[in-house]
N, C-alpha and C positions, 0 to 999 in steps of 0.2 A: 479462425475466425475467432476470435475470443467474444463468449459468450459474455450479454453487458453483465456488470458484478454491481449489487448493490450497497451502499456505503456504510451498513452498518451490521453485526454480526456475535454473538453471542461468545462464538470463539474462531480466530483463524491459524489454522494449520499450515503451515510455511514448509513444503517439501512433498511430493506425493511419491515417494518410497515407500515401501511394507510399513517402515515405522509411522509415517506418515498415513499412511489409507486410515491403517488400523485403528489410530487416533482418533481420527475423525467416523470412523463405524462408531467405535465407543461411543464415543458422546454423542453421534445423531442418537445409537439408540437410548439415549439419554435425557432426550427431548430435547437438545440445544440443541440452536442452530448454529451450523459452523458451514466455514468455507473453505477452500486448500488453495491455496495458490504454490504454484509451480515454476520454478523458471525454464525447465526444459520444455520444447515444443511436443515430443514422444517419450516414452518411456527409454530407458537405454538401454541397448543394446549388445555394448562394451562383455564382454564374462565377466560375470561377478559368482557368489556361491550358487555353487552345485549341488549344495543338499541344504537341508533345514535340522536344527534337534525340537527332542520332544516338546518343552516348551513352547518355540513355534508353530508349530505343528498343531497343536494341542487350542494355542488363542485362536486357528482359524477353526478348527474344528466345532469350537461352543461357539461361533458364530455363522453357523450352518452354509461350513465348506466342505465337509466332512466329504461328501457324492466328488466336487474336481479334487480334490486332496488324492483319493485314491485312483480318479481318473490318471491323473497328473502321475502318480507313480507309479501306476501302475504303464505308462509308456514310457518312462524313464527306463525304470529296469527292463523292458524289451529291447530299448534300445540299445541301451549298454550292457545285456549280459554277455556278449561275444565280448567285453572286454575283462571279466571274472571278475572277483574281490569285492563283489558289491555289498551294501548292506545288509547284515544280518547272517552273513556266508563269509565261512571261511576264504581267506586268501587262496588257498592252494586246491580249492573243492574238498576238502580232508578235515577232518579237526575239529573245534568247538566253535561254535559260530560268533565272528565276529562284531563286535557292537561301537568300537570306536580307538581312535588311540592318542598314545600321549608322546611328544612331539616326535612322531615318526612312527612308534612303533608299537606296529598294528598289533596289539596283545590284550586289550580290555574286551573278556570276555561276555556273553548275555550269561553264558551260567550263572555267574559270578553278582550277577544284578537282583537286588531284590524284586525291581519289575521291570523284567525283562523284555516286556511288549512295548514296554514306554524308550521310544530310540529312535535316534537320526531318521529321515527320510532323503532318498536321492530324488530332489524334487526341487527343480533351480528357481535365481532370485529371481527369474524375467516369469516366468508360469506362477509365483505367487503375487505378484504384482498385479499379471494379471488380472486372478480371481479375487483379489481386494476390489481392483478398481470396478470388477463387475456388479462384488456387494453394495460399495459402496455406490455404484448409479442406482443399482434396485431402491436403496435407499433414499433415491436424489439429493445428495451429495455434490454440490456445486464444487469443483476441479479446474481452477482457469490455471490453463497451461502459457509457459511466454509471461507469465509474469515475475519480474527480480523484484524483490524485496529490496530497496535502498534505502528506509530508512525506519524509525520507528521514536515514539515519544509516549513514555508512560504517564499516567493520570492518575488519580488517588481512584477514583471509578472507571478504569479502562485504559486503552491501549490505542495510539495512532500511527495505522501502517503505513507508509507508501510504497509504490510500486512504479514501476516500467513497464510500458513492454513495446511491440513493433508497432500498436495504433495511440501508443500516447501514455502521461501519467497519469496517476490517480491515488487515493487512496479508502483507507476504509477502518470505521472504527470499532474496536472489538473490547466486550468485558474481560476476555483472558488472550494469549498470545502464546501457541505451544509452537516451537523451533526445533526439526525432524529433517535439516535441511543439511546431515551429515557433519562428516569432520572438519570442515573450514566453515564451519555453521555462522552466515551473515548476523543470525537472530543472535547467538552466543555473545559476539563481539562485539555488536550496535548493543545488548542491550549489559554489559560488562560483567561477564560470568571472569575469576580466573579459570585458566584451565591449563596446569601444573601440568609437568611429567617430563618425558625421556624421547630425546634424541632419536632416529632413524638410526642402525647399525649395517641393517642388510635390506637386500632385494628380491621378496620370492616371486614369482611368473606364477603365468597356468595358458595353457592354449589348447583350442582347439586346431591338435595340427597332424597331419601323418609323417613319420619317420621313417631313414632305412634303419637298420640294425636292431627292429622292435623286438628280438627277441634280447637284447640289452636290458631292456626296460621289464621288469621285477613290477608286478600285482602290488603294489603300494610304493613304499619308498629306499633308497638305496643312497647311503651314506659313501662320498669319496672324502678323497683329500679337498677337492672344492669344495665342496657346497654337502646338497642331495637333492635327489631327478628319480623320478619314477614315473608311473603313470598312474592312476586311480579315476573311477565313474569314468572311462571314457575321454580327461582329461591328461596332460602330461604337466606334469609340477616340475618346480627344478628354488633351489633355494642358493642362491648366492651370497656370499659373505664377503666381499667385498666394498660393500659398502650401498649405501642409498643412491639411486640414480641420481644423474646430473641434473634432468629434468621430469620429473614424476607425470609433469600433463602433456609430455611429446606422447604420440599413439608407439605401441610397441611391434616394430615392425621384424620381418622375418628374418632380415640380417641379424638382426641386435638378437634374434631370440636365440637362433642357429648358433653366433658366434658362444652365448654366455651357454648353450646348453653342451657344448663341446666343451668348453672351458668345464664344467663342473663335472658332467659324463667320464671327462677323462675319453671319450669318443668321438673316432673323426666321422661324424652324424651327420646326418645330409637332410634338410627339412623338405620335404618333398609334395605336399601342399598342408598351407596355410590361412585359417578362417575366422578366428579371431582369436586375439589375448589380451593380459590385465598384466598390471606389476601393482604387489604391495610392498609396506613395506612394516618396520615391527614398532612405526612412533606410538609411543603410548602415554596419553592423558586422560585426564579425568575431573569435572566441572569441581569446583569447589562446593558447590549447590545446585540441584535441580531448578529452583525454584526463586526466582529475584523478582517481587512483588507478585507482577500479573503477567511473570515471560516465565516460560517454564522449558524446560528441554526434552530430548526424549533419544533411544537411539544413539548415533553417530556423533551429535550435536552435544550428549552430555562422553559422552566417551569415546576414546581411541584405544585399536590395539591389533597388534599384527593378526591374521584369522587363523592360527595354529588351534586346532579341534574345532574349529568353523563353528565357534560360539555366539557372530558377534549379531547374528539378525533376529537368533530367537534370544538371545538376551536383549534386544528394543523393542521386538512384539511385545515382549513381558512388560517392558516398563510403558509401553501402551496400553496394553491389558490394565496396569496398575493404574494408571493415572484415568482414564476416559471416564471412568464411573466415580470415579472422586472428584474427581472437576465440575463433570454433570451435574454432583448433588450440590457439589456448593454453588451452582447456577440458578439449580430451580431455586434455592434459599433454604434447603431442609439440612443440610449439614453448613458448620461453621470453616471460614476456612483456615482452619489451624488443620483440620483435616489433611489440605495439600502441603502440612510439613512431612504427613505420612509416608510420603510418595519418596523423598527423598532420605527420610530412615529406612524406608524399606528397600528402595531399587538401588541404591549410592554404598554402601556396604557388597551387595554383590556384585557390581559391576568393578571395584575393587578387587575381591577373589580374585575374577576373571581377567584383569591384566593383571592380577600376580601372578597366576599358571600360565599364559603368554609369554609373561617376562623367564620366567621359569623353565619354558620350552626352546627359547630361541637361545639360552643357555647352553643347554645340554645339547644340543644341535649341532652349535657351534664343530667346525674340521680341525680340530687342534686333540692328540692326546687328553689330554684332563677331561673335556668332554663328552672326549668316547668313555671312559673309564665309568664316569658319572650315570655315562647310558644304559652298559652294562650294569652297573647298577640296580640301576632302574627298572631296567628289565627283569631282571631278579626278583625285583619285589615283588613285581608283578603277576608273580608266579604265584602267591599266598593268594587268598579266595579276597579275606577283607582289604588287604591296598588293592586289589581289580579294581572289589565294589567301589571303593574310596575316590580312586581315578574315575570310573565310570561317571556317578554320582555325580564328580565334582565338572566333567566335561560335558555335560549332558545338562546340568542343570537341575536335576531332579534332588542333591542334598538343600536347596534352598528350604531354607526357614525362618521365615520372621517372626520377631519377638515379639507376639499378641499377650507374655505375661501371664501363660499357661504352663504345669509344667505337663501336663501331656504333649508326644509327640507328636500327634496328628494335628495340632492346631498351628496352623504358621504354614504348616505346608501348603504348596499347589497340589489339589487331587486330579489324577487323571480323571479319564471317560470310563465308568463303569453301568454295567446293568444294573435295573434297579425293577423292584415288580411291587405289585399289594394286590394279592388275589389273584385275578388272571388278568390285571392289565401289565406290559410290560413295557419297556421303555431301554433309555437311558440317561443316563444322569448329564451328558454334554446336550443331549435333543431336549432338554429341561433346558436349557439356560440361554438358548439361542437366543431371546429378545435380550439378553442383558439382563435381566434382573436376576438377585440374588436369589439362592436355595433354600429352603427349610425340608432337610430330610428326616423327616418325623415318625421313628420307630417306636415309638412309646404306643403302651396300652389303652390309654384314656386321647381322649382330644386338647387337653387343658396347653400343652406347649404350641402345638399351634392357635390355637385359640389367642394365646400371648403375643404368639410376632402377627398375627393376623391384626392384633388388635395394634399393631405398636405403629406397623407401616406398612404403605400398599407397594412397595418393592423387593419384597421378597417373597417368592413363593413356596407355598406350604405342599410340598409332597409327601402322603402317607405310605409308608416303605415298611416291609416284611422284618426283616434283619437290620439291626444294629451295628454302628452305634448311631443314635440321631447325631445330626453335623448342621452346622449353622456355615452354608457355603460364599463366598463374597461376588463377589461379577468375575473378577476374575482369577476364580477357582480356588483363592486361598479359604481354607476352612478356619474360622471364623471362632468357633465354637461346636466344644465336640462334647455328651456329656455320658455317665454311667445311666443303664435300665433305668427308665421310668422316672428319670432324678432330670431338671430343669435348672439345675442352681449353676445360676451367673449367666443362665440365659440372656436377661431381659439384660443385663448392664453389655450385653454384646453386642443384641439389637441396636439398644443407642449407641454404640460407640460407633458403628456404622454405617445404618440406617436411620436412626432416630425414629 
C-alpha cells in the first residue's frame, strides 16, 4: 500500500538504494523537504557487494550509524571466519595483514598504509541498505515504493516529475531532482545527459554456493587459462573472458553457474547447493556532467565500471555525502547555485580515476601470456612499500584530495574519525558531525577564531580542542581549511566560500 504522496517537495530523489538513501538523509539533515521514489516494492535481495570501502563506512558513521555498522561487521566476521582470508587478516593465517587487492593480487598490506585503521569492512549491501532505511525513517523521510518515474520536465524554477504505480499515475513538483537510480538510470536518459564509455568484454559471477572439490578453491583468487576463480568472504567468484552475457537481465541459474565454473576452473566441479547469484560486466561509462540545470546524478547513475577492487558503493556514497549538504544550502538560500558546480568538479575526477583503475585491472586479469607477464610485474612492484601504499590508497579512495587552492596537504582531504578532547571532555570527531553540520576544531589559545566563525554562520559547530592544528571541516568530512598555531589567516574566506 503506497502512502499518499504530496504534490510538491524541495527535492525528489529517485532510487532508494544506498546512494539515494544517504542523499535523502543528507538533505533532510540540511533542513529541506525530500521525497524518495523507488520502483521496487522491496529492497533487492540479489547478491551484490559483499563489503564496503572506508569512505563509505565513514559516511555512515558520521550520520550516527557507527553502532549498527559495528554490529553488522561482527555478524559478518563471525559468519565468515570459517572461510579464512577475511579483511585485515593474512589470507593464509600468517604473515602481514592484508587490506585489499588489485586485479586479484591480494597483496595490498596494512603495514604499508599511512592510515591502516581506515580499511574496508565485510558488511554487505543489504545490511547497509537496511541501516540507511532505518536512519531515513527516524528522520521522517517519505520513501514511496512501487513508483516508477516515467517523465520529467524542467522549468526555470523546478522540475515536474511524473510516475506510475499499481494504484495509478501521479506527479510531483520539486525544486531539484536527484537521480540515484542505477547504471540504467531513467533520470539520466530523460534529462539528456551524455554517458560515453566502453562496451562490456567479460562477465563476472559471484554466488553463495556449496561445491565439491572445495580444496581446489584458493583463499583469494586463482588465475587459469579460462579466466579466474576463487572463494572470498564466503562467496564463490569467477571471471569469464568469453564475452558479456547474452541476456544480462536473466537470472543466473545453477546450471549456468556450474557450466562456467567448470570451464573457468578446469575442474569437473559440481555445485551441490545454490542460494543466490549475480553477474556483472566491465561496462564502463561516465556522465559528461553530474548536474544539468535542476537535475543531478549520483552513484551508478553518474558512473558505471566493473566491481574490481570493490570501489563502487563507497564511490556512490561519497557522491551523496558531497552533494547533499551543498544542495541543501542552495535550497535554504544561504549559498548560490554556483556551489553545485563544485559537486561535478570534485566528484567527477574521482570517478574518472576509478574507471581508469578498473579498466587497468581488467587488462591484466585476462588469460593470455601478455597479461600474465604484466601481473607478475605488478606483483613485484607491490613489494615496494611506496607502490603498495599508492595502490592501497587508490583502491580505498584515501588518496582523494579536492583542489581547494591550498598548499597544505591536509586541505581537500577527507578526514577520518579521531578522538578530540578539551580538558576533561572527550568525544570523537564523527560524533560531533552526526547532525550534518560543519565543524571548526579550534586549537588556538584564544577564542577569536571561533568567534569569527560563529559570527559568520550558524551551520558550523565550533569545538575547542587541546591539540592542533585548527581545522574547518565540511559536512562531507573534507578539510576546507587548516591553520598554523594561533593563526586564522584564510579562515574567514574559507567559511564564506563554503558556508556564507
